[in-house]
N, CA, C and O atoms as a DFTB+ gen file, in Angstrom:
696 C
 N C O
     1  1     -11.260     -17.883      -0.068
     2  2     -10.952     -18.021       1.346
     3  2      -9.657     -17.290       1.685
     4  3      -9.560     -16.685       2.753
     5  1      -8.647     -17.332       0.789
     6  2      -7.375     -16.713       1.132
     7  2      -7.482     -15.203       1.191
     8  3      -6.810     -14.571       2.006
     9  1      -8.312     -14.612       0.345
    10  2      -8.434     -13.156       0.362
    11  2      -9.098     -12.702       1.658
    12  3      -8.842     -11.593       2.127
    13  1      -9.956     -13.553       2.245
    14  2     -10.560     -13.213       3.529
    15  2      -9.503     -13.125       4.626
    16  3      -9.563     -12.247       5.487
    17  1      -8.546     -14.028       4.588
    18  2      -7.464     -13.980       5.571
    19  2      -6.553     -12.787       5.335
    20  3      -6.051     -12.190       6.287
    21  1      -6.339     -12.440       4.090
    22  2      -5.523     -11.260       3.773
    23  2      -6.237      -9.994       4.245
    24  3      -5.596      -9.081       4.766
    25  1      -7.537      -9.934       4.071
    26  2      -8.305      -8.781       4.550
    27  2      -8.231      -8.694       6.070
    28  3      -8.077      -7.605       6.624
    29  1      -8.337      -9.820       6.736
    30  2      -8.213      -9.842       8.198
    31  2      -6.830      -9.375       8.634
    32  3      -6.705      -8.609       9.589
    33  1      -5.792      -9.833       7.940
    34  2      -4.437      -9.388       8.243
    35  2      -4.272      -7.894       7.973
    36  3      -3.586      -7.200       8.724
    37  1      -4.893      -7.397       6.911
    38  2      -4.825      -5.966       6.610
    39  2      -5.546      -5.135       7.674
    40  3      -5.114      -4.026       7.989
    41  1      -6.631      -5.658       8.223
    42  2      -7.298      -4.958       9.329
    43  2      -6.376      -4.874      10.535
    44  3      -6.337      -3.854      11.224
    45  1      -5.632      -5.948      10.790
    46  2      -4.628      -5.929      11.849
    47  2      -3.558      -4.875      11.553
    48  3      -3.106      -4.179      12.462
    49  1      -3.150      -4.755      10.279
    50  2      -2.164      -3.742       9.904
    51  2      -2.696      -2.322      10.079
    52  3      -1.939      -1.413      10.421
    53  1      -3.988      -2.130       9.847
    54  2      -4.594      -0.807      10.085
    55  2      -4.479      -0.444      11.557
    56  3      -4.152       0.694      11.897
    57  1      -4.744      -1.399      12.423
    58  2      -4.627      -1.153      13.867
    59  2      -3.181      -0.837      14.233
    60  3      -2.923       0.093      14.997
    61  1      -2.239      -1.603      13.693
    62  2      -0.818      -1.370      13.970
    63  2      -0.399       0.012      13.471
    64  3       0.282       0.752      14.180
    65  1      -0.805       0.354      12.255
    66  2      -0.405       1.626      11.653
    67  2      -0.958       2.829      12.413
    68  3      -0.285       3.854      12.526
    69  1      -2.166       2.710      12.929
    70  2      -2.793       3.856      13.572
    71  2      -2.620       3.906      15.086
    72  3      -2.852       4.952      15.692
    73  1      -2.216       2.797      15.713
    74  2      -2.097       2.833      17.169
    75  2      -0.687       2.559      17.664
    76  3      -0.233       3.228      18.592
    77  1       0.012       1.612      17.088
    78  2       1.338       1.247      17.586
    79  2       2.433       2.071      16.914
    80  3       3.351       2.539      17.587
    81  1       2.348       2.253      15.610
    82  2       3.409       2.938      14.877
    83  2       3.667       4.364      15.362
    84  3       4.830       4.762      15.430
    85  1       2.637       5.162      15.706
    86  2       2.925       6.506      16.228
    87  2       3.762       6.513      17.510
    88  3       4.462       7.490      17.776
    89  1       3.702       5.461      18.294
    90  2       4.533       5.381      19.496
    91  2       5.985       5.076      19.159
    92  3       6.889       5.474      19.894
    93  1       6.214       4.375      18.057
    94  2       7.561       3.976      17.681
    95  2       8.354       5.101      17.007
    96  3       9.584       5.116      17.061
    97  1       7.656       6.027      16.385
    98  2       8.306       7.121      15.663
    99  2       8.456       8.313      16.598
   100  3       7.517       8.658      17.315
   101  1       9.630       8.948      16.599
   102  2       9.782      10.162      17.406
   103  2       8.773      11.229      16.978
   104  3       8.393      11.297      15.809
   105  1       8.352      12.041      17.907
   106  2       7.296      13.023      17.620
   107  2       7.708      14.031      16.557
   108  3       6.847      14.548      15.846
   109  1       8.985      14.323      16.428
   110  2       9.437      15.256      15.402
   111  2       9.268      14.668      13.995
   112  3       9.172      15.415      13.022
   113  1       9.231      13.358      13.884
   114  2       9.110      12.706      12.578
   115  2       7.712      12.161      12.320
   116  3       7.503      11.494      11.307
   117  1       6.760      12.418      13.189
   118  2       5.438      11.811      13.053
   119  2       4.721      12.239      11.775
   120  3       3.964      11.454      11.204
   121  1       4.943      13.460      11.320
   122  2       4.332      13.911      10.068
   123  2       5.174      13.510       8.869
   124  3       4.719      13.611       7.730
   125  1       6.384      13.061       9.111
   126  2       7.316      12.761       8.030
   127  2       7.254      11.304       7.577
   128  3       7.384      11.021       6.385
   129  1       7.060      10.390       8.501
   130  2       7.060       8.962       8.186
   131  2       5.658       8.392       8.321
   132  3       5.126       8.282       9.426
   133  1       5.068       8.035       7.204
   134  2       3.743       7.419       7.171
   135  2       3.892       6.085       6.450
   136  3       4.086       6.077       5.234
   137  1       3.810       4.966       7.149
   138  2       4.201       3.693       6.533
   139  2       3.248       3.139       5.474
   140  3       3.708       2.400       4.603
   141  1       1.962       3.446       5.493
   142  2       0.981       2.930       4.534
   143  2       1.072       1.409       4.408
   144  3       1.303       0.885       3.319
   145  1       0.894       0.716       5.509
   146  2       1.015      -0.743       5.529
   147  2      -0.027      -1.424       4.642
   148  3       0.260      -2.447       4.020
   149  1      -1.211      -0.869       4.583
   150  2      -2.243      -1.466       3.724
   151  2      -1.909      -1.290       2.245
   152  3      -2.305      -2.111       1.418
   153  1      -1.188      -0.230       1.909
   154  2      -0.744      -0.060       0.525
   155  2       0.270      -1.140       0.155
   156  3       0.260      -1.653      -0.964
   157  1       1.133      -1.475       1.092
   158  2       2.091      -2.556       0.847
   159  2       1.342      -3.871       0.627
   160  3       1.689      -4.644      -0.265
   161  1       0.323      -4.120       1.435
   162  2      -0.479      -5.335       1.246
   163  2      -1.236      -5.286      -0.083
   164  3      -1.435      -6.323      -0.715
   165  1      -1.657      -4.103      -0.510
   166  2      -2.306      -3.974      -1.808
   167  2      -1.362      -4.393      -2.925
   168  3      -1.778      -5.043      -3.884
   169  1      -0.094      -4.022      -2.803
   170  2       0.887      -4.417      -3.816
   171  2       1.131      -5.924      -3.795
   172  3       1.318      -6.537      -4.846
   173  1       1.129      -6.520      -2.609
   174  2       1.238      -7.981      -2.531
   175  2       0.025      -8.645      -3.177
   176  3       0.172      -9.605      -3.932
   177  1      -1.149      -8.149      -2.890
   178  2      -2.369      -8.702      -3.488
   179  2      -2.310      -8.544      -5.000
   180  3      -2.720      -9.448      -5.728
   181  1      -1.812      -7.422      -5.480
   182  2      -1.700      -7.195      -6.921
   183  2      -0.769      -8.214      -7.566
   184  3      -1.056      -8.731      -8.646
   185  1       0.333      -8.497      -6.907
   186  2       1.302      -9.406      -7.492
   187  2       0.913     -10.864      -7.442
   188  3       1.265     -11.633      -8.336
   189  1       0.191     -11.255      -6.409
   190  2      -0.051     -12.678      -6.217
   191  2      -1.497     -13.118      -6.449
   192  3      -1.749     -14.315      -6.585
   193  1      -2.450     -12.189      -6.499
   194  2      -3.835     -12.618      -6.714
   195  2      -4.504     -11.939      -7.904
   196  3      -5.537     -12.420      -8.370
   197  1      -3.957     -10.850      -8.406
   198  2      -4.529     -10.241      -9.607
   199  2      -4.917      -8.791      -9.428
   200  3      -5.035      -8.285      -8.312
   201  1      -5.113      -8.136     -10.563
   202  2      -5.338      -6.691     -10.561
   203  2      -6.725      -6.298     -10.072
   204  3      -6.876      -5.249      -9.446
   205  1      -7.735      -7.106     -10.339
   206  2      -9.091      -6.736      -9.931
   207  2      -9.259      -6.815      -8.417
   208  3      -9.867      -5.933      -7.810
   209  1      -8.728      -7.857      -7.817
   210  2      -8.776      -7.948      -6.359
   211  2      -7.933      -6.855      -5.721
   212  3      -8.300      -6.314      -4.678
   213  1      -6.801      -6.527      -6.347
   214  2      -5.947      -5.464      -5.817
   215  2      -6.642      -4.109      -5.912
   216  3      -6.501      -3.276      -5.017
   217  1      -7.386      -3.886      -6.981
   218  2      -8.126      -2.633      -7.113
   219  2      -9.161      -2.487      -5.998
   220  3      -9.239      -1.442      -5.351
   221  1      -9.945      -3.523      -5.780
   222  2     -10.972      -3.469      -4.740
   223  2     -10.345      -3.390      -3.345
   224  3     -10.824      -2.658      -2.479
   225  1      -9.273      -4.152      -3.141
   226  2      -8.555      -4.139      -1.871
   227  2      -8.001      -2.737      -1.597
   228  3      -8.171      -2.201      -0.502
   229  1      -7.345      -2.153      -2.587
   230  2      -6.773      -0.815      -2.429
   231  2      -7.832       0.254      -2.238
   232  3      -7.669       1.152      -1.413
   233  1      -8.905       0.165      -2.987
   234  2      -9.989       1.131      -2.860
   235  2     -10.618       1.070      -1.475
   236  3     -10.837       2.105      -0.845
   237  1     -10.909      -0.129      -1.002
   238  2     -11.544      -0.283       0.305
   239  2     -10.657       0.175       1.445
   240  3     -11.092       0.939       2.307
   241  1      -9.413      -0.288       1.453
   242  2      -8.532       0.092       2.546
   243  2      -8.033       1.532       2.410
   244  3      -7.698       2.164       3.412
   245  1      -7.980       2.049       1.199
   246  2      -7.643       3.459       1.028
   247  2      -8.725       4.363       1.595
   248  3      -8.428       5.359       2.255
   249  1      -9.985       4.014       1.336
   250  2     -11.080       4.792       1.918
   251  2     -11.109       4.670       3.434
   252  3     -11.384       5.644       4.136
   253  1     -10.825       3.482       3.934
   254  2     -10.740       3.301       5.385
   255  2      -9.622       4.164       5.965
   256  3      -9.783       4.767       7.026
   257  1      -8.506       4.220       5.274
   258  2      -7.384       5.040       5.731
   259  2      -7.740       6.522       5.670
   260  3      -7.352       7.288       6.552
   261  1      -8.475       6.932       4.638
   262  2      -8.920       8.326       4.555
   263  2      -9.799       8.691       5.747
   264  3      -9.659       9.770       6.322
   265  1     -10.691       7.800       6.109
   266  2     -11.621       8.076       7.197
   267  2     -10.927       8.048       8.554
   268  3     -11.139       8.937       9.378
   269  1     -10.096       7.028       8.790
   270  2      -9.497       6.851      10.107
   271  2      -8.350       7.806      10.412
   272  3      -8.306       8.407      11.486
   273  1      -7.433       7.944       9.480
   274  2      -6.166       8.557       9.841
   275  2      -5.977       9.972       9.334
   276  3      -5.445      10.810      10.062
   277  1      -6.380      10.260       8.149
   278  2      -5.933      11.523       7.558
   279  2      -7.038      12.556       7.469
   280  3      -6.779      13.721       7.772
   281  1      -8.229      12.215       7.082
   282  2      -9.425      12.984       7.263
   283  2      -9.607      14.338       6.618
   284  3     -10.684      14.912       6.774
   285  1      -8.642      14.896       5.906
   286  2      -8.851      16.197       5.270
   287  2      -9.864      16.080       4.128
   288  3     -10.747      16.923       3.977
   289  1      -9.724      15.050       3.350
   290  2     -10.646      14.723       2.265
   291  2     -10.920      13.223       2.332
   292  3     -10.076      12.452       2.788
   293  1     -12.078      12.824       1.884
   294  2     -12.350      11.404       1.773
   295  2     -12.191      11.036       0.307
   296  3     -12.944      11.503      -0.548
   297  1     -11.209      10.200       0.028
   298  2     -11.030       9.741      -1.334
   299  2      -9.634       9.731      -1.906
   300  3      -9.363       8.878      -2.751
   301  1      -8.710      10.619      -1.514
   302  2      -7.401      10.597      -2.179
   303  2      -6.638       9.290      -2.002
   304  3      -6.073       8.773      -2.965
   305  1      -6.613       8.757      -0.802
   306  2      -5.909       7.495      -0.598
   307  2      -6.668       6.335      -1.229
   308  3      -6.045       5.410      -1.750
   309  1      -7.985       6.362      -1.194
   310  2      -8.762       5.322      -1.853
   311  2      -8.524       5.316      -3.350
   312  3      -8.333       4.260      -3.952
   313  1      -8.536       6.501      -3.951
   314  2      -8.283       6.608      -5.385
   315  2      -6.872       6.159      -5.719
   316  3      -6.671       5.369      -6.641
   317  1      -5.890       6.661      -4.972
   318  2      -4.497       6.343      -5.256
   319  2      -4.170       4.880      -5.048
   320  3      -3.504       4.265      -5.881
   321  1      -4.634       4.315      -3.939
   322  2      -4.331       2.907      -3.667
   323  2      -5.055       1.980      -4.636
   324  3      -4.500       0.962      -5.048
   325  1      -6.280       2.320      -5.003
   326  2      -7.002       1.506      -5.979
   327  2      -6.343       1.555      -7.352
   328  3      -6.156       0.523      -7.996
   329  1      -5.995       2.754      -7.793
   330  2      -5.362       2.922      -9.096
   331  2      -4.001       2.237      -9.157
   332  3      -3.701       1.525     -10.114
   333  1      -3.190       2.453      -8.145
   334  2      -1.854       1.865      -8.150
   335  2      -1.886       0.351      -7.926
   336  3      -1.029      -0.364      -8.443
   337  1      -2.856      -0.140      -7.167
   338  2      -3.024      -1.584      -7.035
   339  2      -3.387      -2.219      -8.373
   340  3      -2.873      -3.281      -8.724
   341  1      -4.273      -1.564      -9.113
   342  2      -4.643      -2.073     -10.435
   343  2      -3.444      -2.037     -11.375
   344  3      -3.203      -2.995     -12.110
   345  1      -2.691      -0.936     -11.357
   346  2      -1.525      -0.818     -12.234
   347  2      -0.446      -1.837     -11.877
   348  3       0.189      -2.403     -12.767
   349  1      -0.234      -2.076     -10.579
   350  2       0.757      -3.073     -10.162
   351  2       0.306      -4.473     -10.565
   352  3       1.129      -5.291     -10.977
   353  1      -0.976      -4.757     -10.453
   354  2      -1.494      -6.043     -10.890
   355  2      -1.378      -6.226     -12.395
   356  3      -1.096      -7.323     -12.879
   357  1      -1.597      -5.146     -13.128
   358  2      -1.440      -5.193     -14.571
   359  2       0.020      -5.430     -14.957
   360  3       0.309      -6.205     -15.869
   361  1       0.928      -4.763     -14.263
   362  2       2.361      -4.953     -14.536
   363  2       2.806      -6.366     -14.169
   364  3       3.654      -6.944     -14.849
   365  1       2.246      -6.920     -13.109
   366  2       2.657      -8.270     -12.700
   367  2       2.136      -9.344     -13.642
   368  3       2.639     -10.467     -13.620
   369  1       1.142      -9.035     -14.469
   370  2       0.680     -10.001     -15.455
   371  2       1.675     -10.146     -16.598
   372  3       1.719     -11.187     -17.254
   373  1       2.469      -9.117     -16.842
   374  2       3.424      -9.138     -17.942
   375  2       4.833      -9.511     -17.509
   376  3       5.679      -9.805     -18.354
   377  1       5.098      -9.502     -16.216
   378  2       6.418      -9.851     -15.679
   379  2       6.252     -10.769     -14.483
   380  3       5.223     -10.756     -13.808
   381  1       7.280     -11.564     -14.233
   382  2       7.276     -12.387     -13.021
   383  2       7.419     -11.482     -11.809
   384  3       8.164     -10.503     -11.840
   385  1       6.717     -11.806     -10.766
   386  2       6.708     -10.974      -9.558
   387  2       7.843     -11.420      -8.636
   388  3       7.608     -12.021      -7.588
   389  1       9.067     -11.119      -9.039
   390  2      10.251     -11.454      -8.251
   391  2      10.521     -10.355      -7.239
   392  3       9.863      -9.315      -7.244
   393  1      11.483     -10.590      -6.384
   394  2      11.786      -9.594      -5.361
   395  2      12.388      -8.325      -5.974
   396  3      12.138      -7.224      -5.483
   397  1      13.174      -8.470      -7.035
   398  2      13.735      -7.303      -7.713
   399  2      12.649      -6.439      -8.334
   400  3      12.682      -5.213      -8.222
   401  1      11.689      -7.078      -8.988
   402  2      10.570      -6.337      -9.570
   403  2       9.708      -5.722      -8.479
   404  3       9.210      -4.605      -8.625
   405  1       9.535      -6.455      -7.387
   406  2       8.726      -5.948      -6.279
   407  2       9.354      -4.711      -5.640
   408  3       8.636      -3.800      -5.228
   409  1      10.683      -4.667      -5.554
   410  2      11.366      -3.484      -5.009
   411  2      11.020      -2.254      -5.843
   412  3      10.718      -1.193      -5.297
   413  1      11.065      -2.398      -7.159
   414  2      10.724      -1.269      -8.018
   415  2       9.252      -0.891      -7.897
   416  3       8.912       0.292      -7.897
   417  1       8.394      -1.872      -7.796
   418  2       6.961      -1.588      -7.654
   419  2       6.687      -0.820      -6.360
   420  3       5.903       0.129      -6.352
   421  1       7.335      -1.233      -5.270
   422  2       7.123      -0.552      -3.985
   423  2       7.678       0.877      -4.029
   424  3       7.014       1.812      -3.581
   425  1       8.868       1.045      -4.556
   426  2       9.451       2.393      -4.611
   427  2       8.641       3.334      -5.499
   428  3       8.278       4.435      -5.084
   429  1       8.366       2.895      -6.709
   430  2       7.618       3.746      -7.637
   431  2       6.186       3.939      -7.143
   432  3       5.650       5.045      -7.204
   433  1       5.571       2.869      -6.656
   434  2       4.206       2.982      -6.137
   435  2       4.115       3.892      -4.927
   436  3       3.172       4.676      -4.817
   437  1       5.085       3.802      -4.006
   438  2       5.081       4.672      -2.833
   439  2       5.217       6.141      -3.206
   440  3       4.528       6.998      -2.653
   441  1       6.107       6.424      -4.146
   442  2       6.280       7.810      -4.604
   443  2       5.022       8.283      -5.321
   444  3       4.566       9.404      -5.096
   445  1       4.456       7.437      -6.183
   446  2       3.251       7.829      -6.911
   447  2       2.047       8.017      -5.995
   448  3       1.256       8.936      -6.205
   449  1       1.894       7.163      -4.981
   450  2       0.760       7.311      -4.065
   451  2       0.817       8.657      -3.345
   452  3      -0.172       9.388      -3.311
   453  1       1.955       8.977      -2.780
   454  2       2.054      10.243      -2.064
   455  2       2.005      11.438      -3.016
   456  3       1.550      12.514      -2.628
   457  1       2.465      11.263      -4.249
   458  2       2.362      12.339      -5.237
   459  2       0.909      12.569      -5.634
   460  3       0.478      13.714      -5.777
   461  1       0.151      11.488      -5.811
   462  2      -1.275      11.622      -6.136
   463  2      -2.004      12.350      -5.008
   464  3      -2.797      13.258      -5.257
   465  1      -1.733      11.951      -3.779
   466  2      -2.385      12.601      -2.637
   467  2      -1.973      14.069      -2.557
   468  3      -2.812      14.933      -2.302
   469  1      -0.686      14.357      -2.775
   470  2      -0.221      15.738      -2.753
   471  2      -0.931      16.560      -3.838
   472  3      -1.388      17.672      -3.570
   473  1      -1.026      16.025      -5.052
   474  2      -1.660      16.775      -6.137
   475  2      -3.150      16.997      -5.879
   476  3      -3.679      18.056      -6.215
   477  1      -3.826      16.024      -5.293
   478  2      -5.243      16.215      -4.960
   479  2      -5.381      17.278      -3.868
   480  3      -6.270      18.126      -3.937
   481  1      -4.509      17.233      -2.869
   482  2      -4.545      18.259      -1.822
   483  2      -4.214      19.638      -2.391
   484  3      -4.795      20.639      -1.972
   485  1      -3.296      19.690      -3.330
   486  2      -2.940      20.964      -3.965
   487  2      -4.104      21.475      -4.809
   488  3      -4.372      22.676      -4.842
   489  1      -4.793      20.561      -5.489
   490  2      -5.939      20.940      -6.312
   491  2      -7.036      21.585      -5.475
   492  3      -7.630      22.580      -5.890
   493  1      -7.305      21.029      -4.308
   494  2      -8.345      21.563      -3.439
   495  2      -7.804      22.569      -2.430
   496  3      -8.505      22.925      -1.483
   497  1      -6.597      23.022      -2.612
   498  2      -5.942      24.055      -1.808
   499  2      -5.917      23.715      -0.320
   500  3      -6.138      24.579       0.528
   501  1      -5.646      22.455      -0.017
   502  2      -5.485      22.040       1.367
   503  2      -4.045      22.244       1.807
   504  3      -3.774      22.478       2.985
   505  1      -3.122      22.155       0.855
   506  2      -1.715      22.357       1.170
   507  2      -1.155      23.512       0.348
   508  3      -1.569      23.752      -0.786
   509  1      -0.217      24.207       0.942
   510  2       0.469      25.297       0.253
   511  2       1.929      24.961       0.014
   512  3       2.683      25.796      -0.486
   513  1       2.338      23.744       0.366
   514  2       3.731      23.339       0.226
   515  2       4.111      23.175      -1.239
   516  3       3.277      22.825      -2.074
   517  1       5.369      23.431      -1.538
   518  2       5.897      23.161      -2.860
   519  2       6.196      21.668      -2.965
   520  3       6.464      21.012      -1.958
   521  1       6.150      21.128      -4.201
   522  2       6.344      19.698      -4.376
   523  2       7.752      19.268      -3.952
   524  3       7.914      18.200      -3.363
   525  1       8.754      20.072      -4.238
   526  2      10.134      19.706      -3.877
   527  2      10.270      19.543      -2.364
   528  3      10.932      18.619      -1.891
   529  1       9.655      20.426      -1.623
   530  2       9.702      20.330      -0.165
   531  2       8.930      19.101       0.317
   532  3       9.402      18.372       1.190
   533  1       7.753      18.873      -0.246
   534  2       6.956      17.703       0.144
   535  2       7.676      16.412      -0.221
   536  3       7.611      15.433       0.523
   537  1       8.360      16.402      -1.360
   538  2       9.101      15.210      -1.752
   539  2      10.233      14.946      -0.776
   540  3      10.417      13.814      -0.329
   541  1      10.980      15.966      -0.447
   542  2      12.110      15.797       0.467
   543  2      11.644      15.488       1.885
   544  3      12.241      14.657       2.570
   545  1      10.595      16.146       2.319
   546  2      10.168      16.039       3.713
   547  2       9.351      14.793       3.996
   548  3       9.504      14.183       5.054
   549  1       8.474      14.398       3.054
   550  2       7.568      13.295       3.349
   551  2       7.626      12.156       2.346
   552  3       7.683      10.996       2.755
   553  1       7.614      12.435       1.068
   554  2       7.453      11.386       0.055
   555  2       8.648      10.437       0.022
   556  3       8.463       9.221       0.062
   557  1       9.857      10.963      -0.050
   558  2      11.047      10.094      -0.132
   559  2      11.260       9.274       1.147
   560  3      11.490       8.069       1.044
   561  1      11.194       9.874       2.357
   562  2      11.351       9.030       3.554
   563  2      10.262       7.971       3.698
   564  3      10.532       6.857       4.145
   565  1       9.039       8.317       3.322
   566  2       7.946       7.350       3.401
   567  2       8.164       6.203       2.424
   568  3       7.928       5.045       2.768
   569  1       8.612       6.509       1.209
   570  2       8.866       5.461       0.221
   571  2       9.979       4.527       0.693
   572  3       9.887       3.315       0.501
   573  1      11.011       5.067       1.297
   574  2      12.101       4.225       1.799
   575  2      11.649       3.369       2.981
   576  3      12.043       2.208       3.095
   577  1      10.829       3.933       3.852
   578  2      10.284       3.152       4.969
   579  2       9.378       2.040       4.450
   580  3       9.429       0.917       4.953
   581  1       8.558       2.335       3.460
   582  2       7.698       1.316       2.870
   583  2       8.527       0.202       2.243
   584  3       8.170      -0.971       2.347
   585  1       9.626       0.560       1.596
   586  2      10.489      -0.453       0.998
   587  2      11.079      -1.361       2.063
   588  3      11.118      -2.578       1.887
   589  1      11.538      -0.785       3.163
   590  2      12.099      -1.584       4.249
   591  2      11.057      -2.538       4.827
   592  3      11.342      -3.719       5.029
   593  1       9.871      -2.042       5.091
   594  2       8.803      -2.879       5.651
   595  2       8.382      -3.964       4.656
   596  3       8.145      -5.109       5.042
   597  1       8.291      -3.598       3.373
   598  2       7.895      -4.576       2.359
   599  2       8.928      -5.681       2.219
   600  3       8.566      -6.840       2.016
   601  1      10.197      -5.346       2.323
   602  2      11.231      -6.370       2.235
   603  2      11.217      -7.281       3.457
   604  3      11.489      -8.476       3.344
   605  1      10.903      -6.726       4.619
   606  2      10.801      -7.562       5.823
   607  2       9.615      -8.523       5.746
   608  3       9.683      -9.636       6.267
   609  1       8.544      -8.102       5.106
   610  2       7.339      -8.922       5.009
   611  2       7.297      -9.812       3.774
   612  3       6.392     -10.638       3.648
   613  1       8.248      -9.665       2.865
   614  2       8.163     -10.339       1.561
   615  2       8.063     -11.855       1.683
   616  3       7.139     -12.459       1.138
   617  1       8.990     -12.466       2.383
   618  2       9.019     -13.930       2.443
   619  2       7.781     -14.501       3.147
   620  3       7.156     -15.410       2.602
   621  1       7.396     -14.005       4.340
   622  2       6.215     -14.601       4.980
   623  2       4.920     -14.400       4.183
   624  3       4.111     -15.320       4.069
   625  1       4.730     -13.206       3.638
   626  2       3.493     -12.949       2.894
   627  2       3.482     -13.751       1.600
   628  3       2.444     -14.288       1.213
   629  1       4.615     -13.836       0.935
   630  2       4.676     -14.618      -0.309
   631  2       4.392     -16.084      -0.036
   632  3       3.644     -16.720      -0.779
   633  1       4.977     -16.625       1.018
   634  2       4.707     -18.032       1.357
   635  2       3.226     -18.254       1.637
   636  3       2.645     -19.247       1.198
   637  1       2.622     -17.325       2.367
   638  2       1.205     -17.457       2.693
   639  2       0.349     -17.372       1.436
   640  3      -0.513     -18.222       1.217
   641  1       0.577     -16.357       0.612
   642  2      -0.267     -16.172      -0.568
   643  2      -0.048     -17.260      -1.615
   644  3      -1.009     -17.720      -2.231
   645  1       1.188     -17.675      -1.824
   646  2       1.445     -18.724      -2.813
   647  2       0.915     -20.063      -2.314
   648  3       0.336     -20.820      -3.093
   649  1       1.101     -20.373      -1.023
   650  2       0.585     -21.623      -0.463
   651  2      -0.938     -21.650      -0.552
   652  3      -1.526     -22.670      -0.910
   653  1      -1.566     -20.536      -0.229
   654  2      -3.022     -20.480      -0.274
   655  2      -3.527     -20.586      -1.715
   656  3      -4.546     -21.230      -1.964
   657  1      -2.821     -19.958      -2.667
   658  2      -3.287     -20.030      -4.052
   659  2      -3.089     -21.427      -4.625
   660  3      -3.893     -21.880      -5.440
   661  1      -2.013     -22.123      -4.202
   662  2      -1.820     -23.496      -4.658
   663  2      -2.892     -24.420      -4.099
   664  3      -3.412     -25.274      -4.817
   665  1      -3.225     -24.254      -2.822
   666  2      -4.227     -25.131      -2.227
   667  2      -5.618     -24.827      -2.776
   668  3      -6.411     -25.751      -2.953
   669  1      -5.938     -23.574      -3.048
   670  2      -7.256     -23.270      -3.618
   671  2      -7.294     -23.650      -5.081
   672  3      -8.366     -23.954      -5.605
   673  1      -6.136     -23.643      -5.769
   674  2      -6.103     -24.087      -7.154
   675  2      -6.319     -25.575      -7.275
   676  3      -6.941     -26.041      -8.229
   677  1      -5.804     -26.336      -6.302
   678  2      -6.009     -27.777      -6.319
   679  2      -7.457     -28.116      -6.036
   680  3      -8.008     -29.058      -6.606
   681  1      -8.087     -27.325      -5.131
   682  2      -9.488     -27.599      -4.816
   683  2     -10.376     -27.279      -6.010
   684  3     -11.361     -27.970      -6.269
   685  1     -10.014     -26.216      -6.740
   686  2     -10.840     -25.813      -7.876
   687  2     -10.719     -26.748      -9.062
   688  3     -11.607     -26.784      -9.913
   689  1      -9.604     -27.525      -9.133
   690  2      -9.417     -28.397     -10.289
   691  2     -10.146     -29.731     -10.136
   692  3     -10.252     -30.475     -11.111
   693  1     -10.639     -30.051      -8.977
   694  2     -11.321     -31.338      -8.756
   695  2     -12.740     -31.319      -9.267
   696  3     -13.448     -32.320      -9.159
């Protein structure tokens, strides 16, 4: 039941990311700042519900993001978000999912997601940009924006996911 509510919340984030966020960012920075709100939720799902759910969550919302927002290829964001959601879930099984660990997961995951997409675009010759320019222009600012948004959402999402997992754990033990 809790994952259904998380999926519903992620659908709301897709609407926010594709309709409201472009109005908030100045037009000169619209290609530079891409928040990837569903990727942040994928990392939360990885940390609090497990790697398999995070993989499916990331794959589904990554493909949705490929179709709705970016459209050059179908699959790079789905592949990247699914893979990184699984890896974050795997890492969270070996370490406690504290805020310090989550900061590193968001930073490294944000850089890796945009690097994976860049390399896939480079492979299919969709982009001619050099990696250093893409890192400076898009990857680093996006990773920092994702970190800021993830830190703002950390406490409410953690309370929701932990409360829901405790209540579903009590129901399952009866």
